[in-house]
C-alpha angles and dihedrals in degrees: 000000000000091000091055091047092053091048091051092050092051091050092050090049093052092048090049093059109296096274095156097050090047091051092049090056091054103246093169095255093157098316098092093233124110127208121270114253118196128207117173111306095348133070127187144183140181118242136183130206089218131053096215138024096242107174094311119146091194121043118205102225136161143202108217122198132188120191130196116249113286095023129108141179131205145268124230089272103037098186124219093000144005133048136253122253113287113213130194116190096168094115093057123111123228092358115132098181141338122208117198120206127200125228115222108290133227124236120241117196113190126163092337094311119122118207135165128217147090139295134190096013142347136178115208111204113226128194110209124193116204116222090224113024116221095035129098119275123214109201117204117173132181105197122191112198134178112218122186140191118143084331132030121234126184112222130193121204129186111210133181139187129173120210110193130206108274145090115329092236120165114270127217091268098046092111092049092052091047091049091050090051089052090054092058108103112245137177128297116331137172094259106056130021132182105218105182142355122203129179132194120171109314094339127096126195121194126186116202139170134208123202093217098031130265124276108175108350121188132181131209120195125202122189137169113260090033121253128186119228135199122246108279123260111222133211116185130205141160093051091309093304091112128050135180114208120196123194134173131202107255098215108018123187116237111277095016114161120179093196110113094013119134116230144157117241124200113194114195130186114168109301092345122091141161131192123205135175106221143166116225114237123215114268147115119294121235116302118266120256088267091061135073094318093061093043091055092047091051088060090049090049092050091052092045092052091049093050089050087074088066098047126104088261087075090073096072092047098039090097091057094046093047092048090048090055101044093048088065096054111128094003125134115272092245092054091046091050092049093049095050093044088053091053090048089049089052090053093048092047091052092052092049091049090051089049090052092051093048092048089052094048091047092050089052090053097252129140114270131195147140112285096003090133086078087068089067117087093207091055090050091050089049090053092047091052092045094049090048091052091048089053092048089050092052089051089054095243092133142358132199106216117200122225109274094243092050092046091052090048091051091052124270109309090016135258097232091089096053090043092053090045090056092050093046093048089053094053091051092047095058097085087073127081110201127196110281090013093088091049092051095045091047091052092048097047092048090057135052135287094277092058092044093054093042094050095043092047090052091048087054091051090050093051090045095049094101089053091046090049091056089045089054092049104028093168087078088076089056089071089068121088117262118262113272144134090311088070091064091060091043090053091055091051093046090047090058090047089056090049088059086059089054089052090052091050089051090053089055090047089054090065089053105045105009136260098283095051094044091048089051090055088051092051091049089054091050089051089048091056090046091051091051091048092050091047092050094047100040129065136217118023094352090062090063097033093057097064090039091055090047089056091051091050091050091052089048090055090055090052093057099081091047090050096052100029128247096284107010111137091002114175116257119244110263118197114234092197138069089232117114095251113183128190116273114262110166095194091064096054094083091049092052091049091048088054090055097256128134118233122206113194120197115189105195144149137201090242094052105096093187088054091054091048090052090052096049097041102037121001100048100043145054127352094343093059090048091049091051088054092062116116090233093059125078110201110203123189120199107196110206095175087115124035112281121175093200093057092042090054091047090054094046091048086061093043091250123134101172141044154280093061122167126178133174125212128188146135088287094047110028091165093049139249112249116216128214121265092252108054126214130189091244096051094049095045092046091051092047090050094049093046092052094041100098133052107246107158114130126221116244 
């Protein structure tokens, strides 16, 4: 009976003028919510935080926009292009004025153009003043918006909302309007503070502090007449609680001097923002990269290189380091010093070669990063062959004697071996990212060639410090036993340890060219060792044929990636954790955060040893693994084992050029909380807690 009664009431309502369907669409008939109006890739509506006008002299209103993925609209000062929303309220009834405020904007950097605005969704708070308080207000707005993706399209929308006479009770969107008002940058607060502003010529230097530390600060500058500025360069200090931001005018007029000019600064860091009218004082702009900033980073690089000796990457090269030490037992101090200096020179040379390659790739517009050579199948095959040859040499299957004159010139037994050991150890150490190392590499790769060479040279000195220390005090090597028969057995053990490194390299190669091709390379290396053993044991023709066959097998191994292609048959990524890891899709992060979820992003690779250590010791065990299983957490894994431009761009957007890289997003941290290279349970759980700490879901 009830069902028939409801049906009859609905029919009568439709016949009477369709009041119920109109209400369902949100026409503003007393609910404070206008109907959505769509124009191209954008739709908009008017909303009110109150259902009726009451006796209010100021009405809390809002203009809400939703944009299709990939589209954006603009802030009040759009930057190099675009225009702010243009609003016409002239058709409204009983509306004296309406003042629109702007939430803190995002920066968009495209093809060298810097613009400011919003994507996905935005709610502009509006303060409306009725002409006659206490009477109904009929809002009628013609909004002209510029929305851009690959192209820019102006759109015009006609919007309406009726606020009747009645109590000013909260509407269903009152919280959304209040949240939008809170996102509008205001004057000084206890979270962010602009300390000083100095201008010199076309450069502007701003010093700012944050009570809880900065994460991703940005600065927007407004002047009259308008000037366009570059994205700021940032230098952090005081545990990230202090930042210096340096900007330059992109197209300055001759003789421009910002000193003494009035301007409005909007400092944004995640969901925190502050706005301040200032006048730039005269003063020097930030130092050039060759100044204090570079000097400080050189210290960071030295420490990062030194710590690299203690990272998991040491395990594959421990055999080489140990052999380098024991060979000097009982030798004269001069010979010990020369050998260790040669190893240090090999390390430094490797770092300078890496710097040269990265500078060249960067100049050609390619993606650069620490350890990216392990994404290349040919490099992996080269390392497999090299490790196999090192092992065979330790087993005594072959030797490469130098000409007598050259050996004498290099110092007794020769320095070529220690030099090559230093270079080889460096190449095997690059899959690790030590604390401070990522910071130094990121700084270098975001600058020019001078900074790249300076930072990488200092990293090399840091990694070589143990060798340099022995070279400075060569009598340390005298404490070791003299070489003897025991070294032959040690060489066999160390040779097998190096072969384990070759097995690891083959496992990385499997992800690049597939199991069959990688297994074929492994079989070729086994045959290479067998050929050298036969050549060493046999006499006559076989003694010469063995090494020759080994050379052919090595060349055949290099041909394998070319035969199967760089990624043909590549192994799929298999999760080694119970956590619900999903593939990395950057565009969905904002949607998850808007829905109130926390997003944990793990940028990893099979060749990154530190990444594997983080998984085994932190991500895949204990409370962290349980936390990543929560329904409110989205665990994303970005696999950079093979080259991926999307992941490379994501890293560069966060000023990172190496992995591991882990970052947590959430309602409490929409711009993300970056984690250190070496994860700990406490750091991960604290970041997850902070990111989930605030309600950030948006009303649709």
